[in-house]
N, C-alpha and C positions, 0 to 999 in steps of 0.2 A: 880512466875521468873523460865524463863529458859537461865542458865548461862552455856556459851561453855567455859570448859577449855580447854586451847589446845597450840601447840607451838606460840611462836609468825614468825611470814613474813612480810618481807620488806615492805608490802602495809599497814602494820597495825602502820608504822610510824609518821603519821600524827595525829590518835587519841591516840597514846600513850604519846605522846608529850604533848596533854591537859592534862595528868592524870601527868603527870611526872613534868611539872609546877606548878601544884594543890600544890603536895604534895612536893618536893623536890626542887623547883624552878629551874629546870634543864631541858634540852632538849636530848634528845638522838642523836647522831653520829651516824656514819656510823658504820656499825658492820663487826668488823675485827677480831674478837676474834672468838672459837670453845665453848663461854660458851652455856647453854642450857636458852634460853628464854621461860617465862610462861607467858601467857594473860589470864583474864578474860575477855570473850566477853559477852556484852550483846546489844540488837540492833545495832549490828553493829559499836557498839562504843566500847573499852577497858575503863573496870574500875577495872581491875585489873591486877600486873605485877610482878615480880621478875625474876631474874636472878640465875641460879645454876652454881657455878663456879668450873668445877673440878680440881681435886688437887692432889697431889700424895706425899705422906710420905717415904721417901728412907730411912728414919730409920729404919720405921715398916714394911716399905714394902707393904702400903694398900694404897688404892685411898679413898679421901673422898671430902666433897663438903661443899662450903660455899654460904650461899645465902646472896644477894645482896637485895638492893631495893626493898623489901618487903609493896608493898601498896595498897590500895582499895579505888575508888574514894569516898569522904567522905558520900555522900547520900545513898553507897549502903554497907556500913560497917554494922557489928552485923545482915548480913544473912546466913552467913555462908561462903562464897565467899574466904578470907583467908584458912580456914579451908580446903574448897576443891581445891583450890592452893597448899596447903602444902600434901595433900594427892596424888594426882598428881605427885607431886615432888618426895614424899616415893616411887610410885611406878617406876617410873624412875630410882630412883637409886639405888632401888635392880636390875633392869635389868642389870645396867649399871658396876655393882658390887663396889658399894660407901660403905663403912664401916662405915663413921660416917657423918654428916652433923652437921655444925657451921655457926652460924652467932651472931650479934651486934645486940644489939638494946639500945635507949638512953632511961635513968632513966625516961625519962616524958611521954615515950609512955607505959600507962600502962597497954591500953586493948592489947598491941600488944604483952606484957610481960606474961600476963594471955594468949592470945591464945598460945603462944609458949608454955610454961607452959603445959597447958592442952592437948598437942599434942605431949608430950611425950620430950621436952626440959628440960636440966637443965642448974642452972648458974654455969657458972664456975669461979673459982676465979681468977680471971687475971684482968689485965688492959690493954688497947689498947692503943698503941702508935701509932705514924704517922710520918713522917717528909717528908715535900715536896720535892721532886727532879726539876722536872719540872714544 
């Protein structure tokens, strides 16, 4: 299976939305940010996706990244696609001077958590809080 890992193009939107509806029950809106979006493509279909949000820690004076929407289409999971996407992310982050990467994962996503731990992520002792504004 030849998977192409690359940055997102606007022409990917329809194919990406099939994946996002399946995994998150969401659709991608128009791109208005400077996030870096990564896709895994197979047979002209988007089967994997994630976003890299580049952030700046003004206290420590370093760049860091937060990963969002890490997903692989169900029938393609456990084939190394997410690992390959993460390796692609690590290479990008090195090039743009990212000091560290963070992400969150729901406790129910056991396989995803094993993936993150196997790829060098460690669990931080924190809770994530959110307040909806708009």
